LOBA-280024 format. One record per residue (C-alpha): residue number from 1; x negated, y negated, z; residue in three letters. Coordinates in pm, 1 decimal. Last residue first. Example, Ala and Ser with C-alpha at 12.3 -4.5 7.8 and 13.67 -1.06 7.14 Angstrom:
  nr        x        y        z rest
   2  -1367.0    106.0    714.0  Ser
   1  -1230.0    450.0    780.0  Ala
***
This chain:
  nr        x        y        z rest
 425    817.2   1434.1   2837.6  Glu
 424   1137.1   1639.2   2646.2  Ala
 423   1114.0   1350.4   2376.7  Gly
 422    762.7   1478.8   2290.8  Asp
 421    823.3   1805.4   2368.7  Ile
 420   1143.4   1831.2   2120.8  Thr
 419    935.6   1664.1   1876.4  Ala
 418    630.0   1920.1   1894.7  Gln
 417    870.0   2191.4   1859.5  Glu
 416   1023.7   2028.9   1533.6  Ile
 415    667.7   1960.7   1414.6  Ala
 414    562.2   2338.2   1463.9  Ala
 413    929.9   2430.5   1276.3  Pro
 412    813.7   2224.0    986.8  Met
 411    484.2   2274.2    926.1  Lys
 410    615.5   2601.4    719.2  Ala
 409    841.6   2377.8    465.3  Val
 408    551.1   2102.6    385.7  Ser
 407    341.4   2433.8    226.7  Met
 406    643.3   2567.7     80.8  Leu
 405    656.2   2231.6   -112.8  Ser
 404    231.8   2255.9   -196.1  Arg
 403    278.9   2566.6   -301.2  Ala
 402    548.3   2561.4   -547.4  Val
 401    320.2   2241.0   -681.5  Gln
 400     26.1   2460.6   -708.4  Asn
 399    252.7   2719.2   -824.5  Phe
 398    371.3   2467.6  -1128.0  Leu
 397    -42.6   2391.4  -1212.7  Gln
 396    -98.9   2773.6  -1258.7  Asp
 395    179.7   2800.2  -1472.7  Ser
 394     59.2   2504.4  -1727.7  Asn
 393   -278.4   2663.8  -1720.9  Glu
 392    -92.9   2977.9  -1833.5  Glu
 391     81.6   2770.9  -2082.0  Glu
 390   -175.5   2641.2  -2251.7  Ala
 389   -355.3   2950.3  -2271.5  Leu
 388    -79.5   3096.8  -2467.8  Ser
 387    -77.3   2821.3  -2661.8  Lys
 386   -451.5   2754.8  -2799.2  Ser
 385   -468.0   3201.8  -2824.1  Leu
 384   -194.6   3123.4  -3122.8  Leu
 383   -380.2   2778.2  -3291.4  Ala
 382   -707.9   2941.9  -3281.3  Val
 381   -535.0   3266.1  -3440.0  Ile
 380   -451.1   3033.4  -3704.9  Ala
 379   -811.2   2864.7  -3709.8  Ser
 378  -1016.1   3215.9  -3731.3  His
 377  -1301.1   3038.0  -3758.2  Arg
 376  -1572.2   3305.5  -3625.5  Leu
 375  -1655.6   3101.9  -3356.4  Gln
 374  -1294.2   2932.9  -3281.0  Gln
 373  -1189.8   3266.2  -3290.8  Ala
 372  -1491.5   3401.0  -2994.2  Leu
 371  -1384.7   3062.2  -2807.0  Asn
 370  -1019.0   3162.6  -2811.4  Arg
 369  -1051.3   3509.3  -2667.5  Ala
 368  -1302.0   3369.1  -2400.5  Thr
 367  -1080.2   3121.6  -2313.8  Thr
 366   -737.3   3382.2  -2308.1  Tyr
 365   -958.7   3634.7  -2092.1  Gly
 364  -1033.8   3340.8  -1862.0  Ser
 363   -684.6   3196.4  -1823.8  Ile
 362   -550.3   3539.9  -1766.2  Glu
 361   -785.8   3596.6  -1452.6  Tyr
 360   -705.6   3263.5  -1333.6  His
 359   -306.3   3340.8  -1394.9  Glu
 358   -362.9   3681.5  -1193.9  Val
 357   -546.7   3498.1   -920.5  Arg
 356   -244.4   3246.1   -916.4  Gln
 355     22.4   3494.4   -911.4  Ala
 354   -180.9   3618.5   -605.6  Ala
 353   -200.9   3350.5   -381.5  Gly
 352    184.1   3283.5   -528.4  Ile
 351    310.8   3539.8   -324.8  Leu
 350     92.4   3460.1    -19.4  Ala
 349    261.9   3115.2    -30.6  Leu
 348    593.4   3350.9    -37.6  Asp
 347    539.6   3557.3    246.5  Ala
 346    424.5   3225.7    473.6  Ala
 345    758.0   3042.3    353.1  Ala
 344    985.1   3326.7    403.2  Asp
 343    808.7   3408.8    738.0  Glu
 342    625.8   3749.8    751.7  Lys
 341    719.3   4149.3    793.9  Lys
 340    828.2   4204.2    423.9  Glu
 339    490.9   3998.4    307.3  Gly
 338    301.6   4326.4    378.3  Glu
 337    486.1   4512.8    101.7  Glu
 336    421.6   4189.9   -177.3  Met
 335    105.4   4186.0    -55.3  Ile
 334     65.9   4498.9   -150.1  Glu
 333    226.6   4487.7   -444.8  Gln
 332     -2.1   4197.0   -532.2  Gly
 331   -319.5   4417.0   -443.9  Glu
 330   -183.6   4696.1   -739.7  Glu
 329   -120.7   4435.1   -995.3  Val
 328   -431.0   4261.5   -932.2  Leu
 327   -620.2   4560.3   -929.7  Gly
 326   -431.8   4687.0  -1284.6  Met
 325   -547.1   4300.4  -1426.0  Met
 324   -887.2   4398.0  -1388.6  Gly
 323   -888.6   4775.6  -1534.9  Arg
 322   -721.0   4636.2  -1867.8  Cys
 321   -690.8   4955.0  -2035.0  Pro
 320   -720.8   4878.1  -2445.7  Lys
 319   -356.6   4760.4  -2613.3  Ala
 318   -338.9   4850.2  -2954.7  Arg
 317   -172.0   4620.0  -3208.6  Ala
 316   -342.8   4778.6  -3517.7  Thr
 315   -547.8   4558.4  -3699.1  Lys
 314   -544.1   4338.0  -4019.3  Gly
 313   -656.8   4060.0  -3838.6  Leu
 312   -365.3   3819.6  -3927.2  Leu
 311   -179.4   4123.4  -3807.9  Asp
 310   -408.9   4121.8  -3438.1  Phe
 309   -253.4   3782.9  -3388.6  Cys
 308     92.0   3770.5  -3480.2  Glu
 307     55.1   4102.6  -3190.2  Asn
 306   -114.5   3827.8  -2986.1  Leu
 305    193.6   3608.9  -3021.5  Arg
 304    422.5   3844.5  -2967.2  Glu
 303    287.1   3942.6  -2626.9  Ile
 302    238.7   3575.2  -2521.2  Gln
 301    623.6   3542.1  -2592.2  Thr
 300    727.8   3809.7  -2348.7  Glu
 299    448.8   3654.4  -2087.2  Thr
 298    649.1   3315.9  -2157.0  Gln
 297    988.9   3510.3  -2069.1  Ser
 296    824.8   3664.2  -1762.8  Leu
 295    688.8   3314.5  -1658.7  His
 294   1065.8   3155.2  -1645.4  Gln
 293   1132.5   3491.2  -1424.6  Glu
 292    830.8   3418.9  -1218.1  Phe
 291    894.3   3060.9  -1156.0  Leu
 290   1262.7   3090.5  -1095.6  Glu
 289   1167.3   3324.5   -780.4  Arg
 288    949.3   3062.7   -675.3  Leu
 287   1215.2   2771.1   -682.0  Gln
 286   1464.5   2988.9   -512.7  Asp
 285   1247.7   3057.1   -242.8  Phe
 284   1244.6   3427.0    -95.3  Arg
 283   1040.9   3564.9   -361.0  Ala
 282   1014.4   3976.5   -379.6  Ala
 281   1309.6   4014.1   -641.3  Glu
 280   1069.2   3747.5   -801.8  Ala
 279    755.6   3959.9   -751.2  Met
 278    925.0   4279.8   -884.7  Lys
 277   1045.4   4097.6  -1232.0  Pro
 276    682.3   3961.6  -1276.3  Leu
 275    535.0   4330.9  -1221.0  Ala
 274    638.2   4494.1  -1496.2  Lys
 273    582.7   4248.7  -1794.3  Thr
 272    313.2   4178.4  -1605.3  Leu
 271    171.6   4505.7  -1720.9  Gln
 270    210.5   4446.3  -2079.5  Lys
 269     40.9   4060.9  -2045.3  Glu
 268   -302.3   4277.8  -1891.0  Ala
 267   -252.1   4559.7  -2158.4  His
 266   -219.2   4260.8  -2463.6  Leu
 265   -534.3   4084.7  -2280.1  Ile
 264   -774.1   4413.8  -2334.5  Asp
 263   -652.3   4446.6  -2651.4  Arg
 262   -732.4   4073.0  -2787.0  Leu
 261  -1041.2   4102.3  -2586.8  Glu
 260  -1169.7   4416.2  -2779.4  Asp
 259  -1044.5   4243.9  -3157.6  Ile
 258  -1253.4   3963.3  -3043.5  Leu
 257  -1579.7   4180.6  -2954.6  Leu
 256  -1527.8   4394.5  -3285.7  Glu
 255  -1511.2   4096.0  -3496.3  Asp
 254  -1816.8   3913.0  -3269.4  Leu
 253  -2021.4   4227.1  -3326.8  Gly
 252  -2296.4   4066.2  -3616.6  Glu
 251  -2401.4   3694.8  -3530.8  Pro
 250  -2147.0   3458.7  -3731.2  Ser
 249  -2227.9   3307.6  -4066.5  Glu
 248  -2252.9   2996.8  -4097.4  Ala
 247  -2442.4   2944.1  -3786.7  Pro
 246  -2333.0   2756.5  -3508.4  Ser
 245  -2385.2   2357.0  -3378.4  Ser
 244  -2450.3   2341.0  -3759.2  Glu
 243  -2609.5   1941.9  -3868.5  Thr
 242  -2958.0   1979.1  -3810.4  Val
 241  -3155.1   1706.8  -4010.6  Ile
 240  -3486.8   1847.3  -4190.4  Val
 239  -3259.4   2027.4  -4439.4  Gly
 238  -3168.2   1657.8  -4586.2  Leu
 237  -3517.5   1621.5  -4772.9  Glu
 236  -3426.4   1697.8  -5139.2  Gly
 235  -3444.7   1323.6  -5173.8  Ser
 234  -3573.5   1119.6  -4871.3  Gln
 233  -3358.6    803.0  -4923.4  Ile
 232  -3091.7    885.8  -4648.9  Ala
 231  -3304.2   1097.1  -4416.9  Pro
 230  -3546.9    773.6  -4389.5  Ser
 229  -3866.0    939.6  -4168.6  Glu
 228  -3716.6   1197.6  -3910.6  Val
 227  -3919.6   1129.0  -3572.3  Phe
 226  -3832.6   1427.4  -3336.8  Val
 225  -3812.9   1344.6  -2978.1  Trp
 224  -3912.9   1585.9  -2715.9  Asp
 223  -4105.8   1333.4  -2484.3  Asp
 222  -4316.6   1116.1  -2703.0  Gly
 221  -4127.9    884.7  -2967.5  Glu
 220  -3830.7    731.6  -3103.0  Asn
 219  -3702.8    565.4  -2752.1  Trp
 218  -3985.3    579.9  -2631.0  Pro
 217  -4154.6    323.8  -2877.0  Gly
 216  -4199.7    337.2  -3213.8  Arg
 215  -4149.3      8.8  -3439.0  Thr
 214  -4069.7    -79.9  -3809.4  Asp
 213  -4119.3   -393.5  -3925.9  Ile
 212  -3968.9   -744.2  -3920.2  Glu
 211  -4173.3   -988.8  -4096.4  Gly
 210  -3885.4  -1307.4  -4116.2  His
 209  -3753.7  -1193.1  -4461.1  Asp
 208  -3753.3   -753.6  -4351.8  Gly
 207  -4072.9   -531.7  -4405.6  Ala
 206  -3947.4   -165.0  -4440.7  Gly
 205  -3667.6    101.6  -4328.4  Thr
 204  -3370.3     69.5  -4137.9  Ser
 203  -3248.2    461.5  -4072.8  Asp
 202  -3542.6    592.1  -3884.9  Asn
 201  -3333.5    885.3  -3773.1  Phe
 200  -3431.1   1021.3  -3429.7  Tyr
 199  -3340.7   1375.0  -3402.3  Gln
 198  -3331.8   1505.3  -2994.5  Asn
 197  -2985.2   1559.1  -3021.5  Val
 196  -2969.2   1719.4  -3396.9  Leu
 195  -3224.9   2017.3  -3230.1  Gly
 194  -2983.4   2182.0  -3026.3  Pro
 193  -2552.8   2042.3  -3104.3  Thr
 192  -2441.0   1881.2  -2786.9  Pro
 191  -2277.9   2103.2  -2539.0  Ala
 190  -1926.0   2048.2  -2444.2  Val
 189  -1838.8   1992.3  -2056.8  Arg
 188  -1841.5   1609.3  -2066.1  Gly
 187  -2161.6   1400.7  -2057.9  Ile
 186  -2523.0   1507.4  -1942.0  Ser
 185  -2711.4   1247.3  -2018.1  Phe
 184  -2812.0   1148.0  -1710.4  Ala
 183  -2823.6   1455.3  -1537.9  Pro
 182  -2557.6   1498.3  -1297.9  Lys
 181  -2626.0   1462.1   -913.8  Gly
 180  -2308.1   1327.8   -825.1  Met
 179  -2489.8   1094.1   -571.4  Ser
 178  -2631.0    840.8   -886.4  Glu
 177  -2296.6    819.3  -1002.8  Leu
 176  -2201.0    675.6   -667.8  Ala
 175  -2554.6    452.1   -644.4  Leu
 174  -2439.3    342.9   -984.9  Ala
 173  -2180.7    219.4   -868.1  Phe
 172  -2220.1     46.6   -550.4  Ala
 171  -2531.3   -102.0   -714.6  Lys
 170  -2279.3   -256.1   -976.3  Met
 169  -2036.0   -325.6   -705.3  His
 168  -2300.2   -558.8   -535.7  Thr
 167  -2465.9   -671.7   -843.2  Ile
 166  -2086.3   -826.0   -918.5  Glu
 165  -2073.3   -979.1   -514.5  Arg
 164  -2271.0  -1187.1   -633.3  Thr
 163  -2169.9  -1373.7   -921.9  Met
 162  -1849.2  -1407.8   -694.6  Leu
 161  -2032.9  -1607.2   -386.0  Phe
 160  -2197.7  -1764.0   -672.1  Gln
 159  -1866.3  -1875.5   -860.8  Leu
 158  -1801.6  -1978.8   -507.8  Ala
 157  -2072.8  -2243.8   -446.8  Asp
 156  -2047.9  -2349.6   -778.1  Lys
 155  -1685.6  -2443.0   -748.5  Thr
 154  -1782.0  -2676.8   -404.0  Gly
 153  -2103.5  -2808.8   -622.8  Ala
 152  -1854.0  -2934.7   -902.7  Asp
 151  -2107.4  -3002.0  -1204.9  Asp
 150  -2037.6  -2631.5  -1367.2  Cys
 149  -2128.3  -2519.4  -1702.0  Phe
 148  -2521.2  -2313.0  -1570.1  Asn
 147  -2239.5  -2191.0  -1337.5  Ile
 146  -1965.7  -2100.9  -1557.0  Leu
 145  -2281.2  -1902.2  -1742.7  Arg
 144  -2428.0  -1716.6  -1422.3  Glu
 143  -2027.8  -1598.5  -1385.5  Tyr
 142  -2001.2  -1499.3  -1740.2  Val
 141  -2356.0  -1273.4  -1706.4  Ile
 140  -2206.8  -1099.9  -1384.1  Lys
 139  -1869.5  -1025.7  -1548.6  Ala
 138  -2105.3   -836.3  -1851.0  Arg
 137  -2321.3   -702.8  -1563.7  Ala
 136  -1991.9   -526.7  -1311.7  Glu
 135  -1827.2   -429.3  -1702.7  Ala
 134  -2136.3   -227.1  -1776.9  Ala
 133  -2155.9    -65.1  -1420.9  Ile
 132  -1756.4     -8.1  -1449.8  Asn
 131  -1867.7    167.3  -1771.1  Ser
 130  -2107.4    422.8  -1636.7  Arg
 129  -1902.1    509.9  -1333.7  Leu
 128  -1586.3    576.2  -1610.6  Asp
 127  -1820.8    780.5  -1749.0  Val
 126  -1925.5    957.9  -1480.7  Asp
 125  -1550.8   1021.7  -1315.0  Leu
 124  -1393.4   1120.7  -1652.6  Glu
 123  -1036.0   1020.5  -1649.8  Gly
 122  -1114.0    826.2  -1957.0  Thr
 121  -1022.9    440.8  -1833.8  Ile
 120  -1169.0    141.9  -1988.4  Lys
 119   -950.4   -149.4  -1979.1  Leu
 118   -965.6   -434.7  -2226.8  Tyr
 117   -661.6   -284.7  -2433.9  Asp
 116   -449.3   -343.6  -2158.3  Ala
 115   -399.2   -690.9  -2262.5  Thr
 114   -434.5  -1054.1  -2101.2  Trp
 113   -294.3  -1348.3  -2380.0  Pro
 112   -519.4  -1506.7  -2567.5  Asn
 111   -551.8  -1857.1  -2504.8  Gly
 110   -875.4  -1915.4  -2591.5  Gln
 109  -1020.0  -1945.2  -2229.5  Ser
 108   -835.7  -1619.2  -2158.5  Asn
 107   -478.1  -1585.9  -2064.7  Phe
 106   -304.0  -1443.5  -1822.7  Leu
 105   -118.7  -1771.2  -1689.6  Asn
 104   -303.3  -2056.2  -1487.4  Val
 103    -98.4  -2376.1  -1392.9  Gly
 102    -80.8  -2686.0  -1566.6  Gly
 101    245.7  -2657.8  -1653.4  Gly
 100    251.0  -2325.7  -1841.4  Gly
  99    376.4  -2460.4  -2203.4  Ala
  98    275.7  -2792.7  -2204.9  Ile
  97    -54.4  -2862.4  -1983.6  Ala
  96   -144.8  -2441.9  -2048.5  Ile
  95    -70.2  -2466.5  -2413.4  Leu
  94   -221.4  -2822.2  -2459.6  Pro
  93   -528.2  -2759.0  -2339.6  Asp
  92   -781.6  -3024.7  -2375.5  Ala
  91   -463.8  -3266.5  -2441.4  Glu
  90   -355.2  -3261.5  -2080.0  Ala
  89   -672.0  -3397.0  -1942.1  Ala
  88   -582.8  -3706.9  -2127.3  Gln
  87   -206.0  -3716.0  -2083.8  Arg
  86   -251.4  -3716.6  -1732.1  Asp
  85     31.8  -3566.1  -1520.4  Phe
  84     22.8  -3185.4  -1510.2  Lys
  83   -326.7  -3169.7  -1664.7  Ser
  82   -500.0  -3314.5  -1371.7  Pro
  81   -397.4  -2974.6  -1199.9  Lys
  80   -602.1  -2782.4  -1430.9  Leu
  79   -945.2  -2788.7  -1168.8  His
  78   -721.3  -2683.1   -893.6  Met
  77   -550.2  -2405.6  -1077.3  Arg
  76   -869.8  -2284.6  -1215.5  Ala
  75  -1021.0  -2238.1   -831.4  Leu
  74   -669.4  -2093.8   -709.3  Cys
  73   -666.0  -1831.5   -994.7  Gly
  72  -1068.0  -1737.1   -940.4  Val
  71  -1002.6  -1683.8   -591.1  Ile
  70   -736.8  -1464.1   -640.6  Glu
  69   -858.0  -1288.3   -882.5  Leu
  68  -1144.3  -1271.7   -640.9  His
  67   -910.8  -1050.1   -422.2  Ser
  66   -774.6   -863.6   -631.7  Leu
  65  -1129.1   -793.5   -711.0  Glu
  64  -1170.1   -663.2   -413.0  Glu
  63   -898.6   -446.3   -421.6  Thr
  62  -1021.5   -261.6   -734.3  Gly
  61  -1362.5   -230.1   -491.0  Ile
  60  -1181.8    -60.1   -195.7  Asp
  59   -976.3    169.1   -490.8  Met
  58  -1263.1    264.6   -669.4  Leu
  57  -1500.8    371.5   -336.2  Leu
  56  -1192.7    591.2   -147.5  Asp
  55  -1158.3    731.8   -530.4  Lys
  54  -1559.1    818.6   -498.5  Arg
  53  -1505.7    999.4   -200.5  Asp
  52  -1167.7   1253.0   -236.6  Pro
  51  -1305.6   1328.9   -564.8  Asp
  50   -940.2   1365.1   -786.0  Glu
  49  -1028.1   1055.5   -933.5  Cys
  48   -700.3    895.6  -1118.9  Asn
  47   -533.2    672.5   -906.3  Leu
  46   -923.9    532.2   -835.4  Gly
  45   -961.5    465.1  -1200.9  Gln
  44   -625.1    299.9  -1202.5  Ile
  43   -734.2     76.8   -921.2  Ser
  42  -1115.5     55.3  -1112.0  Tyr
  41   -962.0    -87.0  -1391.3  Gln
  40   -697.2   -245.0  -1296.3  Met
  39   -902.3   -469.4  -1082.3  Ala
  38  -1150.3   -492.6  -1346.0  Ala
  37   -928.7   -656.0  -1561.8  Ala
  36   -765.3   -867.0  -1368.8  Leu
  35  -1102.6  -1042.9  -1197.0  Glu
  34  -1227.6  -1126.0  -1549.7  Gly
  33  -1428.8   -935.1  -1840.7  Asn
  32  -1190.1   -917.9  -2131.7  Ala
  31   -986.5  -1241.4  -1993.6  Gly
  30   -744.3  -1309.9  -1775.8  Gly
  29   -886.6  -1483.0  -1492.3  Phe
  28  -1242.9  -1467.3  -1532.4  Gln
  27  -1241.2  -1600.6  -1893.6  Glu
  26   -961.7  -1861.8  -1715.2  Leu
  25  -1312.3  -2042.9  -1564.1  Leu
  24  -1367.3  -2191.6  -1897.3  Met
  23   -999.7  -2374.4  -1948.9  Asn
  22  -1028.3  -2470.9  -1549.8  Gly
  21  -1415.3  -2658.4  -1679.4  Phe
  20  -1206.0  -2836.8  -1945.2  Arg
  19   -892.7  -2950.8  -1676.5  Pro
  18  -1244.9  -3077.7  -1457.3  Asp
  17  -1111.0  -3159.1  -1095.6  Pro
  16  -1361.7  -3315.8   -895.7  Glu
  15  -1426.4  -3239.0   -556.7  Asp
  14  -1304.9  -2832.7   -574.0  Val
  13  -1351.1  -2676.0   -226.0  His
  12  -1251.2  -2298.4   -256.2  Val
  11  -1276.4  -2068.5     58.7  Thr
  10  -1396.7  -1735.5     22.2  Phe
   9  -1166.9  -1414.8     56.2  Met
   8   -893.2  -1668.6     29.0  Leu
   7   -649.2  -1616.6    334.8  Lys
   6   -259.3  -1593.1    305.5  Lys
   5   -365.9  -1211.9    380.7  Val
   4   -140.3   -977.0    112.0  His
   3    -84.8   -622.6    193.5  His
   2    -98.7   -386.9    -77.1  Tyr
   1    -23.6     24.2    -43.1  Met
***
């Protein structure tokens, strides 16, 4: 929750209002590198963040940026105040004076409206932290330039405060990124193409009009760099560029491995068509029972997709005994038997645990099969397996949601009991 305190984080004093400078200040109010953009960027990143420690960092700084927005807004309003009544001051920016009444609005210094396009939010924490470091660096430079164009002492003090906090935030974001322990160039989950990632293309060659020449430095030589000279104009030498992440011809044996994986998954799914009705019957809560029934319908559809995969490969849809799923189904049966002696919430939570172990096993199987199909360039099979994989991942999330509800139910008796004790005291 937010709570507004009627006090600025830094008290603003303006001795000599300057409407033209007030217009410049709007760059940090509603501009691309301004405080509103920073507040929204960090706060929304925080809402998306699954890491509780760095979520706290993002929400702390995002909230502070709202306080900075208030400082900039007050500062700009004080400088723009003459445009409310002075014709010459109003002419400095008619948009502000006539349309806005001489006050601030969500525009930049050119009158362009603020837009969410300014925000850099990827959902990948390390990538977002790098964006935030860059955002703070840009904002620092903007404040520095505003200071250089300012003659009012009180305004300079406020701008110096704001500029300094940009460095503070940059330092915090940099240390948070460092604390994640990720290699500097480990971005995302898909690895870059080996060889290609270390090739530096010398694509700007010759001597320029002002004597520019090709240069070498740590950005294109030393360590594991491979310097590729003018690849676009070296006729017949494009082969030096590594362009494939996988060989044109797949390694021998992958076709058989894909078929083996599909037969394993087929047997696993067929076992589930027998186990899921039992799990639905054992479920105490309607929401969980309905989820098992829904997943049974999905499983039957997934079996149809697997049969279609075999047709595309020209193979018989024959199942191979999946001992992993056999073990999971057997474990689930034990959990159902033990659950007969448990309270409703506890029994269903144990049942969800068994179901999620099954989901994770299936997710692993479908992921492996899909990756093999991608390697073999069976695009139709990839599409079919991807649909089933997405359904398994979604089911896992739905089980999580039901589990959270049941955990709240499980806590209720203890909470009621404690309330009774407190009332008695």
